[in-house]
N, C-alpha and C positions, 0 to 999 in steps of 0.2 A: 517622224512616223508614229502611228498609234502605239500605245504600250503593248509590248509582247512579253510572253513568259518563256524564259530560257532555263533549261535544266542542264547542268553540268554534272557529268558522272565521272568521278576520279577515285582511284584507290592508290594507297601507298603512303610514303613518308611526307614530310613537309615539302620536299622538293616536287612532289606530285600534287600538292595542294596549292601552293602559293601562286603559280601561274593562273589557276582558275579563279582564285580570289581576285587577282588583278583584273581578269576579264569580267567576272561577275560584278565587281565594284564599278567598272567603267560602263557596263551595260545599264546598271541602275542609275548612274549619273546621267545617262542618256534618256532616262525616263521609262526603262523597262523593269521587269520583275525577274530577279535571278534566284535560283535555288541550286545548291550544291548537294548532290547525293554522294556520301562518303562514309568513312568509318566513324564510329562514335568518338574515337580519340580526338577527332578534329572539330567536334561540335562547338566547343567553347570558342575556338578561334574564328570559326565561320560566323557564328551568331554575333560575336563581339564586333565583327566587321560590318554588321548590318545586312548580312546575306542570310536568306532562309536556308535551313538545314533539313535534309532528309537522310535517314540512316540506311545505309546499304545493307543488304543481306546476301550472304552471311557477313557478319561483322567481325573482321579480322583485326587483331591487335598487332600493329607493326612496330610496337615498342617492346614486345615480349622477347626476352633474351634468348630463350630456347628457339623460338620461331626465327629470330634474326640470325642466330648462329648457323642455322641450316640455309636460310634464304640468301645470306651474304657469302656463302662459300663460292669461291671463284669458279671451280670446276663443276660443281653439282647444284649450285643455288638455283639456276634457271630451270633445271629439270624439276627440282622440288617445288619451286614457286608456281610454275605453270602446270606441269603434269599432275602434281599431287595436291595443290592447294586451290588454284584459281579455276581450273577447267572442270573438275568433277562436279562442283555444285552449280553448274551453269543454269539449271532449271530454276533453282531458288533465286539466283541473281536475275534471271529473265523476268520471273513473276514480280519481283520487287521493282525492277526498273520499268516494267510495263505499267504498273500502277502509278509510279511517280510521273511517268511521261504522259499519262492521260490528261494531265493539267497543263502541259507545255505546248508551246508553239514551235519550239526548236530544241533539238537534242544535240548536245556537244559531248563527245566521248574522248577519254584518254585511252591509251592502248590496252590497259588491263581491264577495261569495261567490255569484256567479250560478248556480253548479252546485247550491247548497243546495236550492232548491225542487225541482229534478229528482230529487235523491237522496231527498228526503223523500217525494215522490210515488211513486217506484219502490219504495222499501223500506217505506213507511208508518211510518218511525221518527217518534216525537214530535218536533215541530219548533217552535222559537220564533225569530222574526226580530226584529232590533233596528234602531233608528234612532238615530244619535248627535246629529243636529242637525235643527232644524225644516225646513230646506231640503229634506231628503230626502222629505218628504211631498208636496212640489210642490202644495200647496194653492192653489186658486183663491179661496178665501174669505179666506185670510191669505197672500196671494201673496208669495213670497220675492223678494229682490233678487238678480238673477243677475249683475250687474256693478255696480261702484262708481258708474258714471255714471248708473245707473238708480235710485239711491236717491231722488233728488228726485221722479222719476215716481211711485215707490211711495208717497211721503209725501203728494203733492199730488193724485194721480189713481190710486188703487189699482185701479180698474176697468181702466185702461189698462195698468197693469203686469201684471194678470192676463191681459189679452189678449196682451201681448207674450210671456208665458210659454206660453200655448197655442200660439202660432206656433212658439216655440222647441221645444216638445215635438214638434210635427209633423215637425220636421227630423230627429229621432232614430229614426224608425220603422224605417228600413232597417238600422240598426245591430243590430237584434235577430235578424237572419236566422240567424247561427250557432246561436243557442239554439233557434229554431224547427226548424232542420234536425236538431239532435240530438234534439229531442222526437219528431220523426217516426221517427228511427232506433230510439228506445227504445219506440215504441208508445204515447207519451203524448199526450193532447190538446194542442191549440195553447196553451191557457192564456192568461193575461193578459200584458200587455206586461212583459217581464223587467226593464226599467230602472225601471218605475214600479210599478203594482199587483202585478205578478208577483213582486216581491221579498217580499211580505208573507205570513207564515204565516196560514192561516185560523183557527188556534187562539189565538195570542197574538202581538201586536206590542208590543215594549217601546220606548217613547220615552225614551231614557236622557239626558234633559236636564231642567233645572229648569223647572217650569211658569211661572216668571216670564219665561222667554224666549218661550214660546208656549203658549197654552191649546189644548186639544183642539178641533178643528174638525169640522163635520158631514161634510166630505168626506175626513176621515181614515178609515182602517179602523175599523169599530165595535169590533173586538177589541183596540184600542190601550190601553195603560196607561202613563201618564207616571210614571216611577220617581224622577226627580231624577237629578242627576249621580252616576255611579259613579266615585268618586275613588280612586286607588290611590297609596300612598306606597311609594317604593322602599325595599328593605331597607337597613339602616344601612350595611352595608359597601359598597354601590354608590351610595348617595345622599347620603353625608356631604358637607357643604359644605367647599370648600377653605379651608385656614387663611388664605390671602390675603384671602378674602371676609370672614371674621369680623373680621380686623384692619381692613379697609377700612370695614366697617359701623360699627365701634366708634370710628372716628377722626373722625366728623363727622355732619352731618345726614343724614336718610334720602335715598337717591338715587332718581333716575329709572331704571327698569330698561328696557332696550331688548332685545327678543328677537324672533326670527322663527320660533320653534318648531323643528320638526325637518324641515320641508318647504321653505319659502321660504328658509331659511337656507343651503341648498345653493347657491343662486345669488342672493346678496343684493344684487348690484349696488353702488350707492353708498349703500345704506341706513345702514350703520354710519358711514361718513365724514360723511354729512350729519347724522346723529344726534350725533356727537361735536361737530361745529361748533355744533349747536343747544344742546347742554348748556353749551358754553363761553359762548355769547351770553346764555343765561339765567342763568349763574352758579350752576348746580346741579351737584351730584355725580351721577355716572352709573355704572351697571354694565351692560356690554354682553355678552350671551351670543351669541357669533358662530359657535359650532360649529367654530372652528379650533383649532389645536394650541397657541396661545400662552396657555395658562391662567395667570392671575395676572399678566399683563403690564399695567403701568401705561402708558396712553397719555400721561397727565400726572398730576399730583398728585390730581386730582379725578375721573379716569375710569379705571375698572378693566375690563380685558377678560378674560373667562373663556370657555372653550369651552362650559361647561355648569354649571348649578347647579339642583338640584331646585326647581321653582316653589313647591312647598309650603313650602319654607324661606325662599326669597328674597322672594316677592311681599309677604308681610306686613310686611317690613322696608323696603319702598319707599314713596315719596311719590306716585308715579304709575307706570303701566306702559304702555310703547309696544310693541305686538305686532301680529301679522298677522291675528289673528282666528280661528285654528283653534279648534274647539270645546273641546278640552282646555285650551288656554291661557285661553280665556274663562272656563271653569269655575273654574279656579284663581284668576284675577284677581277674579272675582265673590266667591268665598269669602274672599279676602284683604281685601275691602272697600276697594279702591283705585281712584281715577279712572283712566280708560284713554284712550289715543289709539290707535285701531285703524287699521292700514295694510294693508288686505286685498289679496291677490293674486288668488285664484281660488277656485272651488268654493263651499263654504258660507261662506267668509270675508266677502264683501260683505254677505250677508244677516245673519250674526252681528253684524257691525259696525252695521248699521242697527237691529237690535233693541236693542243696547246703547245706542245714541244715544237711542232712544225711551224707554229706562228712565232716562235722565238721568244715566248714569254714564260716558258716553264722548263723544268727538268722533272724527271720522274723516277720513282723507285717503287717496285711492286711491294704490296703490303707484307708479303711473306719474307721479303728481304730487307725490311726497314730496321735499321739499327742506328744508334747514336753516331757511330763512325761514318756510316754512309750519308746520314743526314748532314753531318758537318761538312763533308766533302761537297755535296750538292749545294747546300746553302751558301757555302763560301763562294762558289762560282756565281751563284745568282746575285750575291751582294757585292761582288767585286768587279764583275764584268758589266760595264755601263750599257752594253747593247740590250740586255734584258729589260732594263728600265726604259730605255728608248722605245723598244718594241711595245712594252706594256702601255706607255703613254699614247702611242699611236693607236693601239687597239681600243683603249679607253675612249678616245675621241669618237671613234666610229660607233661604239656601243652607246655612248651617251647621247648621240644624235638619233638613235633609233626610238621609235614609239611603238614598241611591240604590242602593247595592249590596244592602242588606238587602231593600228593596222588590222589586228585580228578582229576587233569589234566592228570595224567597217565591213569586213568580210561576212561576219555574222549577220549584220543588218541587210546586206545584199541578199543573203539566203532567205531571210525573213520576207523580203519583198517578192521573192520568187523569180 
């Protein structure tokens, strides 16, 4: 088809960027022009990948420790993020997105791009919305786990968990007022709740996760298509593994990898200290991705500390992975076929953890309860019970066979054809 211009609007951490880099890169391979509207902290990664960058307004720093400390609070982080940070400046975000979309043939939004539905309605630009994790559908038929302590409720009394979620949803209604106010100013109808049904395009909703995590539910939008994970590999010049890592991996048995992704790692508390002690007590080698500047530092002979390493390279060389449950990290760990210990902090992480436990590939400990002693107990079960590895191998084969970016881009091209 003729070259088209696609604008992807996404906000958040690397887990909120990588899937759209995968789609943008694939659309460019197909002969289209892709632009990503996002925070300035992602500019280098986006442009280095050959994709055009537009800066979102307001420009939030998702690596700021003070910001992340409030945003990643399990009980109050969602309220702070949506009510206090994302929704009040909706007018500024709308004007910014409206200008960027004036050059586009298709708008693709992530759930935090709350101005996207308004721009699409006002301009009638073709629009596709996306969901990265099952939690975002807020289904009552497959009710998500909103906090680690509710996992047992979800597993033993799903009807009660769904009721709790209904109550939780009712507390967010007033947060939408800035969006409703802007709708009135723009002469648009009230529409559906912006945080929930209002985020979905009436044309196409892409669920960009593997169907092994969640099957389509009757209370999802009927226009939803599950694409599978859209995985993106960093260019060689930015994603190469440090030499220290290669040397460490070659020197002994496969290590346990400890990582908190790119959000929880900003305020990791005692996670890495407790993890190092757990590794010592278990007598296993460990690689710790702690986001700090001490790349290549040996804590001791069997523990290597790195600021970062591409998960696509490292996870397949681990014997187990301990992580916070962000959907991007889950995707990579599932594809690598490794048992997991999930230590969720907030947002979709507790629900992702519960789903991985149900699949028989993981165990979980809430972040507030994470200690060396508990980590030792859970890791020992993961490493000694062969069923976890058997299940992980089975899931890996399914995820490896998926072409999430390809399926999603097929859907985008269908929308471009009209």
